[in-house]
N, C-alpha and C positions, 0 to 999 in steps of 0.2 A: 430305268434308262431315260424315260421321257422327262421325269422331274429334273434330273441332272442336266439334261440338255436345255431345258427351260431356264434353269438357274444360270447357266453360262450365258444365255441370251440376255437375262436381266443384268448380269454383271457387266456385259459389254456396253451397256448404256451409261455406265458411270463415266463422267468426264475425265479425261487424261489417263486414268488408271484402268479404264474398262477394257480396252483392247489387249494390253499385256496380261491382265488377269484372266481374261477370256481365253487367250492362247494358253496360258499356264494350266488352267483347270481343264480345258479341252484336251490338251496333250496328255495329261495324267489320266483322264477318264478313258480316252481311246486306247491308251497303252494298257490300262487295266483290263479293258474288254478283250484286247488281243491275247493277253496272257491267261485270261480266265479259262479258256478252253484247255490249255495245256495243264493248268493246275487241276482242273476237274478230272482230266484223264489220269493224273497221278494220284487222285483221291486225297488231295490236300484240302483240309477244312478251311472255313472262312477266317478263323482267327489266325491261322498260320499264313494265309494269303495276305492278310492285312499287315502282319509283322514283316513278311518278306517285302511287301510293297513300301512300307514306311521306312525300312532300313536301307532300301536301295532306290529311293525316289529320284535321285539325279539320273540314274540309268533309265528308269521308266519315263522320265521327262524327255530325255533325248530320244527314246524309242518312239514316243508319240508326237515328237516335234513336227515331223513332215506332214502328218495328217492334220495337225492343229493349224499349221500355216496354210495348208490348202483350204481348210474350212474358213479361216479368216479372210483369205483372199477371195474366196467364192462369195462371201457375204458382202465384201466391199464392191466387187464387180457387179453383183446383182443390184446393190443400192445405187451405184452409178448408172446402171442401165435404166432403172426406174426414174431417176431424176432427169435423164436426158430424153425421155419419151415425150 
């Protein structure tokens, strides 16, 4: 988990494309984490999880959009607060 979150932080530093890519990957990562508990309770193995996730990625992108937007806004607000101090 830590590596994936660091990767999204690095991606967000890319000019012009960084913030949309960060939102995209963050939304997918958090939605995967939310569904992982359900899949593990149904004893679905990792290969089947990836197949489900890859075949329905627009649904999972929408599922993680809210938390992805909150994360991006939180980073922007904290950066603004640091520069105004």
